[in-house]
N, C-alpha and C positions, 0 to 999 in steps of 0.2 A: 265625678268620674265613675264609670261602671266597668265591670269585667264581663266578658262574654265567653261562654263555654261551647265548644263545638264537638259534635260526635266524630271521633277520628275514623270511624268506619264509613260514614256517609258524607262527612263534611258539613252536615246540617247544624244550624244554630240550635242549641237545646236549652240555653239559659242566659239571662242577663242579671247581674247582681250589682247593686249600688254600693259604692264604697262608703264606709263610715266617715262622718264628718269629725272634725277636731273635738267638737263638744260631745259627740257620741263616744269617741275614744276616751275622753276624760271620764265620762260617766261609767263606762265599762271597766276602766282600770281601777277606779275607786271602789266599784262593786266587788271586783276580784279581791282587792286588798281587805275590804270589810269582811267578805266571806271567809278569807283565810283566818282572820282573827277568831271566828267562831268555829270553823271546820277543824282547825288545829286542836281545839279543845274537845272535839267530839270523840267519845270513846272509840278505841280502835275496833272493837267488836261491831260498832255501828258502821264504821267505814268499810269493814270487810263485808258486812251484810249488803251494803250498797253495791259492792263489786259483784256479788252473787246475782243481784237483780240485774245488773248490767249484762252479765253473761247470759242470763235467761233471755233477755230481750234480743241480744245479738244472735242467739241461736234461732229464736222464733222469726227473726226478720232477715235471716241470712240470704234467702233468695231475693228478697226485695232490695237489700243493699248490694248484693252481687250484681244485679241488673243495673243499678245506678253506677257502680264502678265501671262496668263495661261501657256504658254510654258515655262516660267522661274520659276514660283513658285507654279503653280498647282491649284489655286483656281477655283471654277466653273465660267464659262464664264459670266453668268449674273452678278455675283458679281464683276468680273473684269471690265466689261463695266460700272457697277454702280460706281466703284471707279473712273474711268475717268470722268464720268459725275458729280460726287461730286466735283472733282477738278475744273471743269468748273463752277459749282455753287459758289465755293469759290472765283474764280477769279472775277465773276460778282458781288458778294457781296462786296468784297473789292474795286472794281472799283467804286461802287455806294456809299457805306456807309463808306468806309475806310477813305476818306479825313476828315470826321467829327471826326473820332477816334483820328486823329493826329493834329487836328486844335489847334491853340493857345488857352490857357485857362487863363482867368483872375483870379487872386486870390482876392476874395472879401475883401474889407477893406484895400487894399494895392495898391500902384501905380505900380503893377507888373503883370507879366504873365509868364506862362510856355510855352516854345517853344519846340516842339518835332522834333529833327533833327537826320539825319542819322549818323552812327558812322564809317562806312567803310565796307570792305569785311567781310562777316560772313562765318566761316567754319562750314559746316554741315556734321555730320557723321550719315549716314542713314541706315536703315535696309531693309530687303528683303520682309517683309510680306505684305506691302502695297506700292509697289515700285513707284507708281505715287503719291498717296495722301500724303504719309509721306513727300516726298520731296517738293511737291508744296504747302502744307499747311504752310510751313515755308518760302518758297521762295516768295509767293504772297505778304504777308504783308511786308516782308523785302524789296522787290523791290518797293513797293508803297511808303515806307518812304524814299527811296533813297539809300538804301544799295545795294551792290552786294553780290553774294554768290559763294562760292567754295564748291563743294560737293564731298565727298568720299562716293560713294554708295557701297552697299554690293557687294562682289565679284561675287555672283551667279546671279545677275540681271543687268549685264553690258549692255545687249541689251536695257533694259528699261532706264538705265542711259544715253546711247547715244541718244536714241529717245527723251528724255526730253530736252537735250541740243539742238538738232535740232529743236524741237518744238518751243522753246523759240526764237531761231534765226528766224524761219519762221514767228513768230508773230511780227517781226520787232524790236527785241531787239538788242542793240549794242553788238558786241563781247565782252565778259568779264562780262556782266551782270550776266550770269549764266555760271559757269565753271565746267565741269565734270572732276574731277581729278581721273585718273585711277591709284591708288596706293594700295599697301598692307596696312593692318591696322597697321603694325609695323612702317610705315612711318608717321602715324598721328601726333606723337609728334613733328616731324620736321615742320609740317604745323602750329601746335598750337604755336610753339615758334616764328614763323615768325612775325616780327614787323608790317607787313602790315595787318595781320589778327586782327580784332578788337574784335571779340567775337566768341564763339563756341556754337553750339547747337547739342545735341546728342539725338537720339532715339535708344534705344537698351537695353542691359542688365544692371542690377544695377551695376555689377562689372565693366563693360566697362565705364559706365557713371561716376562712382566715380573716376576712373583712369584719365579720361579726365578732370574732375573738379579739381583734384589735380594739374595736369599740368598747366591748364589755370589759376587757382587761384594763383599759385606761381608767375605768371606774371601780376596779377591784371586784368585779362581779364574776362569779364562777361561770364557766362555759363547758358544755359537753358538745363535742363535734363528732358526727358520724358522716363522713364525707365520701368522696369518690373512691373507686377501686379499679385495679386491673389485675384481678386475681390469677395467679398461676395454677395450672392443673398439670401436675407432674406424673407421668406414667412410666414406670420401670418395666423392663421386659418380663419380670416374673409376676406382674399383676394379673388379676382375673380379667382377661382381655375383653370378653363380651360385656361384663358388667362395667368396666371402665369406659368402653365406647358408649354404652347406653347412658351412663350417668354424665358423661361429657356433654352429650346432646341436651340432656335435661338441664344441666347446670348453665349452659350457654343460652338456651333459647326459651326457657320458662319466663313467665311474666313479660312476654313479648320481647325478651332479651333486653329489658330495661330495668336492670337491678344492679345496685352497687356491688353486691357480693356474687354476681354471676362470674363464672370462669370466663376469662377473655383471652388469656395467653396459654396455649397448650404446648407443653414440653414433653416430647416423646423420645424414649431411648432409641438410639439409631437403629439397633437390630430389629425393632418391630415397627419402625416409623412408616415404612411403605404400606405394610398391612393395616396398621391403625388408620392411616390417612384414607385408604380406600374404603374401609368399613365406616369411618366417621362421615365421609362425604356421601356415601350411599344412604346412610341414615338421615342426614340433613336434607337431602333431595326428596325424601319421602315425608317430611314434616307437612301435615295438612295446614295450608294457609288459607284464611278466609274470614267469613263473618264470625266474630267471636261469640255470638249468641248461639251458634250451632255446636252441638255436642262433639262433633268430630274435629273441630278446629283446635289446633295446638299453637298456632302463631297468628295473632291478629295484627292490626295496624299499629304503627308507632303513634305516640300520643298526640304529636303535633306535626304540622308540615315542616316547620323549621328544623325539627329534630331529624326528620328524614333527609332534609337538605344537607345537614351536617354529616350524617352517615355517608351520603354519596360523596361529599367532598373528601372525607377520610379514605374511602375506598379508592377513589381516583388517585389520591396522593400516594397511597400504598402501592398501587400498580406502577405509578410513575417512578417510585423508589426501587422497583425491582420485584415486587411481590407477584406471585403466580395466582391467578384467580381459578379456583377449583369448583366453585358453585356460586350461583347468584350473581350479585354485583350490580343490581339496578332496581329502581322502583317498579312496582307492579301497576299497570295502567288501570284506569277507572277511578271512581270516587274513593275517597279515603286516603290514608297515609301508609299504604302497604309497601313493604320492601322485602325483596327476596332473602331467604335464609342464605347467608354468604359464608364462604370459607376461603381464606387466604393462606398461602404458604410461601416460604423462601423470602420473607420480608427481612431485610437487614436489621439487625438488632439496634443499630445506631440511627436508623431512620426516624426523623421527628415524629411521624405518625405512629410508630411502634410504641412510643412513650405516652401517647394519649389514651384516654379512656374511650372505648367504643361503647356508646349507650344505644345500641341497636343490634340487630341480628348478624353480627360479624364475628367469626372465630379466626384467630391467628394461630397457625400451627408452626412449631419450631422443633428442632431435634437437638439431642445432647448425647455426648459420648460417655460421660462419667458422672458419678454422684456429685462430685465437686462442681462440675460445670452446671449441672441442673440447679444446684443451690445458688450459684453465682448469677445465673440467668434469671431465676425467679426473683431474686432480691434486687435486680438491676432496674428499679422503678422508683418513682417518688411515692408510690402508694404502698399501703401495708394494711389492708383490711382483712381479707381471708386468703386461704390457700388450701390446695388439696394435694395429697401424696398417695399414689397408688402403687402398692408393692405387696408381694406375697411374703416378704421377709419382715417380720414385725420389728426386729431390732433396727434394721435400716430405716424403715418408715418412721420410727420414733426418733432416730438420729437426725434424719433430714428435717422432720417437723420441728425439732428443737432449734434448728438453725435458720428457719424461714422467718423473715421479718414481717410478721403479721399479727393482727389481734386474735385471729383464730386459724387453726390448721386442722383440717378434717382428714383422717386417714381412711382410705378405701370407702369414701362417701363424699357427697358434695356439700358445699358450704351452705348453711342456712341458719337462721336465728331460731332460738327456742326460749320461751319464757323462763325456763329453769336455769339457763346458763347465761353468763355475762356476754355482752356483745359490744364490739367497738374495734377501733383500729389504732395504728401507729403511723408515724411519718406523715405523709400528705393525706392520709385517710382519717386523721383526727385524733382525739384523745378523750378520755372518760369512758364510762361504760353504762350501758342500758341493760335491763333485764337481770334475772338472778339476784343473788344477795348483794353483789357489788352494785348493780343497778339500783336496787332499792335504797341503798345507803348513799348513792352518788349525790343526790340533791337534798342532803340533810346537813344539819349542824351536828357533827360528832363531838358532843360536849363532854369534857372531862369533869366528873364530880368526885372530889377528894374529901374524905371524911377524916378530920383530925381527931386526936384522942380527947 
């Protein structure tokens, strides 16, 4: 079996990748396990030095890798290059601050300490929408603590998958520290069951994540899930209006509107709703859509044709349920998977489509009358990844943030991940954390060492 990758801008075939056979999978899993035994004993200073070399290469190849990302998933070039540079920043951060995250911790009042140790090969099931950052954000801290990783990347970004594996080898890693496993998703349970795999991390849909968690949990293996989201973006009347509108557009339509932490449900206080809606729609209609390799483009094509079809189905269902179409609402003709930047309002909260995740350029606008109603509406979802609160009243913003059911709440800013801060969700958006100190320790054995008299 082979995987084919198509350029979402032109529809042209850009790569064919042969799937690994069972014997190749066996060899690669054994190599990963053998490498873990030696890598886990490598001094942390040497592991940090490897991350510095990795960062250097990412920075020097940012343009090359950025163009590769664009060719496979279609985001604007500047954002793709930014993704690579963010990965370099993550490697530098963990090289410098990471050792302190996993340093031994004395337990006050006891003759004991906690020692954070590696656990073995980690199986990562990764998505296509951030093909470098999603992979490297879990690989970097995992490698620092002494684990190895085995990655099943998305079928449509196998060029990026192969490039990452070569990148890591070029940075001086031993073979087996990072393994690119070219397999169909139906073979993932085989890898999860393998006794050499110590834990599993998944970034993807809620359905896929729950399936993996069920399989791994049955074997007593730890799982980290970063799944879907339908992030609320709450705007109170006392917010910085112009900035809120600007960041609302950025949060919804960046990364070709294909991000789990993008704002998708916008809740606007009733007294400013008409003004906000007009300004938001005007800004959305001005978003430059087109060839993602051109510097002026801010919204490129959707990654695959089936994704565009799903977005169209959801828009049609929303309109049928009573939503008002304020902008966009249909595919753009010509080659590629382009879809208009779309805005919907007046969608009933109980409409089935209102509870789905829009993984495309569609914003849903709602209104609220009170702080309590805003909180209730924001939490009325199976998801709980990120949320945004905009208000000029710091006390209210903090109060609302404390009651939002999400893994992260940003006040007067839009949600994004940062290597220095933990990242993850609750409810249907998953559990466990990546990045920051919590992420560095997530895939370790927090071993208690007690010294008797």
